[in-house]
C-alpha positions, -999 to 999 in steps of 0.1 A, spaced: 701 277 488 664 281 486 652 291 451 634 324 444 601 307 436 601 287 469 607 319 488 578 335 469 555 305 477 565 307 514 559 344 516 525 340 499 513 318 528 499 292 503 489 260 519 478 227 504 442 226 493 436 189 497 424 192 533 456 190 554 466 226 547 503 220 551 524 250 540 533 245 504 566 264 504 579 242 532 569 210 514 587 222 482 618 232 502 620 197 518 620 180 484 643 205 467 668 202 495 665 164 498 699 146 496 682 122 472 692 129 436 662 108 423 630 128 431 594 127 418 565 150 415 528 139 416 498 161 408 469 145 426 439 150 403 419 123 420 390 143 434 368 116 449 346 136 472 311 133 456 302 169 466 333 187 454 342 195 418 369 222 421 397 202 404 374 193 375 364 230 371 401 240 371 410 213 345 381 223 323 385 260 325 421 268 336 442 238 325 470 259 312 474 275 346 475 241 363 502 229 338 521 261 343 523 254 380 535 218 374 562 231 350 575 255 376 577 226 400 597 205 375 622 234 370 625 238 408 626 202 420 643 186 389 625 153 392 632 121 374 595 118 365 563 137 370 529 121 372 493 134 370 472 110 390 439 113 371 405 103 384 384 80 362 356 106 360 381 130 344 388 106 316 370 129 292 397 155 299 426 132 292 432 141 256 429 178 264 456 175 292 478 154 269 476 182 243 485 208 269 516 189 282 548 198 264 572 179 286 578 142 279 587 137 315 551 142 325 530 110 325 492 107 331 484 78 354 448 67 355 435 63 390 424 26 393 390 34 408 368 64 416 368 55 453 373 85 477 399 67 498 420 59 467 428 96 463 447 98 496 483 108 487 500 76 499 474 54 482 481 73 450 518 65 454 510 28 459 488 29 428 515 43 406 539 17 420 514 -11 412 510 -20 449 479 -27 470 456 3 473 460 11 510 473 39 530 509 39 542 518 46 578 535 80 584 562 90 591 581 87 569 562 113 548 563 114 510 588 143 511 612 119 528 603 85 513 576 87 487 573 73 452 596 43 448 611 52 482 624 85 470 616 121 480 584 131 464 564 164 460 527 157 459 502 185 456 467 187 443 454 205 412 444 237 430 478 241 447 496 239 414 472 264 399 480 289 426 518 284 422 514 296 386 497 327 399 523 333 425 551 332 399 534 360 380 526 380 413 489 375 407 481 355 439 463 375 466 457 347 491 425 335 475 411 299 476 384 282 457 352 270 474 328 245 459 291 250 470 269 221 459 233 211 465 212 182 453 195 192 421 216 223 414 248 229 394 278 233 417 290 268 423 328 274 422 336 307 438 369 325 448 371 338 484 395 350 510 404 322 535 394 344 565 358 347 552 332 328 572 308 301 559 277 322 564 292 351 545 302 330 515 268 313 514 250 346 516 270 360 487 258 330 467 221 334 475 218 310 505 206 331 534 187 307 557 201 285 584 203 254 563 218 221 573 252 217 556 281 194 553 314 213 557 347 200 545 336 171 523 321 137 532 346 133 560 337 167 574 313 181 599 275 183 596 252 208 612 234 241 607 252 271 591 251 289 625 268 260 642 296 257 617 302 294 609 339 294 608 366 306 584 382 284 557 418 289 568 421 253 581 392 237 564 387 218 531 368 243 511 337 223 502 301 230 513 272 207 506 237 220 513 216 193 529 179 195 521 156 206 548 132 182 565 155 152 563 163 158 526 136 150 501 132 143 464 100 146 445 92 117 421 60 116 401 44 142 424 53 124 456 79 133 482 105 107 491 130 111 519 167 104 512 176 75 534 213 65 530 223 29 534 260 37 535 279 70 539 312 58 524 313 34 494 351 33 492 355 2 513 332 -18 490 352 -17 458 327 5 438 324 2 401 326 30 375 303 25 345 318 48 319 309 28 288 274 39 279 266 65 252 241 84 274 245 77 312 275 72 335 273 55 369 299 61 396 293 38 426 319 56 447 292 83 451 264 59 458 247 60 493 223 31 485 192 52 490 174 34 461 156 65 447 168 57 412 148 24 414 118 43 428 119 68 399 122 40 374 92 21 389 70 51 394 77 67 359 83 36 338 70 6 357 104 -11 350 127 -10 380 159 -13 358 181 -2 388 184 -35 407 197 -38 443 230 -56 446 248 -61 479 286 -57 477 302 -63 511 284 -39 535 273 -16 507 241 -16 486 244 -6 450 217 -3 422 229 -18 390 211 -17 356 192 -50 353 217 -63 378 246 -58 353 277 -36 356 270 -16 325 240 3 311 250 -8 276 242 -44 287 207 -35 300 173 -27 287 174 8 302 155 32 280 179 61 289 150 84 299 172 99 326 146 100 354 169 81 376 194 109 372 167 134 382 161 114 414 197 107 423 208 130 452 246 124 450 256 125 414 261 87 412 241 88 380 247 115 354 245 121 317 276 114 297 290 149 292 302 161 258 313 196 269 349 191 261 341 177 226 320 207 219 346 231 231 372 214 209 350 219 178 343 255 187 381 261 189 387 245 155 389 272 128 382 246 102 349 236 117 315 252 110 298 246 143 260 248 143 237 246 173 201 235 173 179 240 204 149 219 215 114 234 220 113 231 258 148 245 264 137 281 260 114 278 289 138 259 313 173 274 306 166 305 326 162 285 358 200 280 358 204 318 361 178 327 387 149 332 364 114 320 373 103 285 359 84 291 327 102 323 317 106 323 280 143 330 273 145 321 237 164 353 225 188 352 254 195 315 247 203 323 211 226 352 222 244 329 246 251 303 219 265 330 196 286 344 224 301 310 229 312 310 193 286 290 173 286 300 137 249 294 133 220 288 157 190 270 142 157 261 158 148 224 164 112 237 163 117 238 125 127 202 127 95 196 146 75 211 118 91 187 93 84 158 117 48 170 120 42 173 82 57 138 75 39 122 105 6 137 95 11 123 60 19 89 75 -13 90 95 -34 100 65 -20 71 45 -26 46 74 -61 58 81 -71 57 44 -54 23 38 -67 6 71 -35 6 90 -14 -6 106 -31 14 135 -27 29 160 1 50 148 27 58 176 45 91 175 83 88 172 100 119 187 107 102 221 137 79 218 131 64 253 96 53 242 110 38 209 135 17 229 108 7 253 87 -8 225 117 -24 208 128 -42 240 94 -49 258 67 -48 231 84 -57 198 50 -67 184 41 -30 181 73 -19 162 53 -17 129 30 8 146 58 33 152 59 60 126 91 58 106 94 96 107 126 107 124 126 130 155 129 168 151 165 166 163 174 142 135 153 158 108 168 192 113 204 178 116 202 159 83 188 190 65 217 211 79 242 187 64 223 183 31 200 212 22 218 239 41 253 227 33 244 225 -4 229 261 -5 260 275 13 285 252 -6 299 239 26 315 204 28 292 185 53 323 169 68 333 203 81 300 209 98 296 200 135 259 199 146 255 203 183 220 196 197 210 212 230 183 190 244 162 184 275 167 147 271 195 122 280 180 97 255 188 120 227 225 111 231 214 75 226 193 83 196 221 102 179 241 69 176 212 46 166 216 26 135 204 47 105 209 81 121 236 89 95 215 97 64 238 126 54 268 102 51 281 108 86 264 111 119 238 137 114 241 149 150 277 152 162 272 160 199 243 163 222 243 185 253 216 184 279 201 217 293 222 211 324 254 208 304 246 240 285 241 258 318 275 245 329 293 257 297 278 291 301 288 295 337 323 283 330 325 310 303 311 336 328 281 342 305 250 353 325 220 344 303 197 367 323 218 398 313 220 392 276 201 411 250 179 388 229 190 377 194 171 358 167 177 324 152 196 323 119 181 317 85 172 296 67 163 271 94 153 295 122 116 304 119 91 277 132 54 275 136 36 275 169 30 237 163 67 232 166 68 250 200 43 227 218 64 195 210 80 200 244 47 195 263 28 162 267 1 161 241 19 187 220 33 162 194 -2 148 187 -19 182 186 7 195 161 2 165 139 -36 166 141 -36 202 130 -18 192 98 -37 158 95 -70 177 94 -57 198 65 -43 168 45 -72 145 52 -98 169 39 -75 186 14 -89 219 26 -80 246 52 -93 238 87 -97 267 110 -94 247 143 -59 246 156 -64 240 194 -74 207 208 -79 210 246 -84 173 248 -47 168 244 -36 192 271 -30 188 308 -8 170 333 -28 138 335 -7 106 331 -32 91 307 -56 109 284 -81 92 262 -106 109 238 -125 107 206 -122 138 185 -138 149 152 -113 160 126 -126 179 97 -153 205 88 -189 192 95 -203 219 72 -185 203 43 -205 171 45 -203 139 67 -178 124 44 -153 151 53 -154 144 91 -133 116 106 -137 105 142 -103 98 157 -98 78 189 -66 90 205 -46 82 236 -18 102 253 6 89 280 34 105 300 56 80 316 62 45 303 42 30 332 12 48 318 21 37 282 17 2 295 -19 9 303 -26 20 267 -7 -10 254 -29 -33 276 -60 -15 261 -47 -24 226 -41 -60 236 -76 -62 250 -90 -51 217 -97 -14 222 -91 4 189 -71 36 188 -61 56 157 -32 76 172 -11 73 203 15 96 218 39 85 245 65 106 261 87 90 288 91 120 311 66 137 334 47 164 316 67 156 284 101 171 275 96 200 299 102 173 326 130 156 307 160 138 322 184 165 311 165 195 325 175 216 355 167 201 389 145 201 408 116 193 384 86 192 407 51 190 391 45 227 399 77 237 380 69 213 351 34 228 348 48 263 345 72 252 318 44 235 299 21 265 301 48 288 287 51 266 255 14 271 248 19 308 253 46 308 226 23 289 203 -6 312 209 15 343 200 27 328 167 12 341 134 17 307 118 5 278 141 5 249 117 35 231 103 23 229 67 18 267 66 53 274 76 70 292 46 104 275 54 88 241 52 72 248 19 104 262 5 126 232 15 100 208 0 100 229 -32 137 233 -35 150 200 -21 127 173 -7 99 173 -33 67 162 -15 58 147 19 64 110 19 83 113 -14 115 96 -24 139 122 -9 117 127 22 118 90 28 156 90 23 163 118 47 134 122 71 125 86 77 142 57 94 134 21 105 130 5 139 141 -29 150 160 -44 179 181 -14 189 217 -13 175 242 12 186 272 16 162 296 26 189 294 24 227 304 60 232 293 91 214 322 94 190 324 113 157 324 91 126 
């Protein structure tokens, strides 16, 4: 007798969502009525298509619904064992899935590789059995002779999710569609199967007749008008191919995407999931080499090295399997250039969600200067739109207990760095002084120019300065145990993940920064929570670490770090108020800027004026030019280097695409914020004065050295992955 749930599934018309679209109710009935007493269930969570992320979205946002569907299958089929066949790139979700499972008969089986072909249902069965990873001939089908030769029900994540809805009479025939495009966050939307491709795309803002890939990497390619069909018998995945042969802009130049291979599965691709900042999934690699182009153009390094594996071409860091074994600076520009998602930041979304859900945790966000002028792009706002208040409101809506401004941390960095510069100028060096807020540049000098390590200021970056003050000064004022505080940095920069686990970044007694999210990760979290930033009413940062000077704002633009510090240097060097706060010599999009400026007040006498020779570089390839100057005997007093185009506004964690035009709009918006501030110098910020008076003492003093300074040597990471101490 057919069970009630199977009848409901059959009546619903639900079909498998892995591509074959076989009627789900019929499949369940075949296994339930099998004469075999020993049966098995497999949830296929192997999602290997590089352009589809429906399963990941469901596991991140609707895991309980997926597990509910699996539990219904267990009650109906009564299997000996149930397996969740989990893709390697879902490893970050494993602990969350384990916590949700309440049945000892469910086992998570890790998919051996990320390869697309290794997610095919019979390959999955062979993997679980420990056999060679190849497809079985059919018939017999898994319902007849599946796992260990027994009748097996195998469905994908989405199918189990809909079963849970059917059981509660909440299923109305919908399916999920993933719409992805190079440089944009994937859109997961719910539709009716009879809807046509053009209709679905138009509803999601794609109205022109673009070239698309329909049905995954094994699907059809053509214009929307040529493939305008329903989704009733189609794998619901759409990839928007770029116009004009598909191009990526790198360092202001357009490069066409030229695939070397379409399918990496046959070449035994490698998954590098070991690094603190970047992941690399070769199963998605098409061998186009744009990662190497980006590294050469921006950094002059070419860390991604071509390696032939069978018929495939991969690009491996310094020719090694893992980033952690290479001299990669973690700037993330390779991620910005990668068109397939082979390269990505190591996400910490699940770790942040876990902390937010923990009632014992005080979860505090800090947001980087440039984020407020880039975050809106993820919600249809124009590049350069200042969305500071909406950004704060979104964080509070997510459940953060406090939202502080990293610009305040920038003011502390500025004050300490200006003091460092004064001391070096008055004591004849060592000069030039290199700014320290860019961790990619720090690693570049450590690995490639160690003779200049003593020239890097020991002042910690704004992220680290603010984080340590949260866990010391703020925790003390509020009488909070620092161990209960989780500091989440939302940054434009992939290298900030690397910086957060450097030796010495634990001055509070534990990691000062617990988790780092890129701007892209933050956008993803908001969209998963159905929070539309563009529709939020602005809110203000929290006290006491929420009001920054204009000098803190311009840290996100190339030249801004130096301009901020020179404003305070001029005050400290002369021990008098200096009216000039704008230095146009530092501004602009040029890759290298060199200038001699006069710092001080000429009317106060010649002894009060200091001529400073400065240099600013964006991109490590341009930094090499300044380093060559130094080796050739050219004297500089102060050097700023930011690894990314235009500074942090073009950071490796920012929304894609990041063309020079877009970066310039973002940069201009930061100077507008600065211009509108009443306080435009770090040393005049009342918060800075108060914290020094109440806690730190004086700039460069004993406590300032303890908490706001670090040391640089050959880079040491205390743990390969970003884990809480």
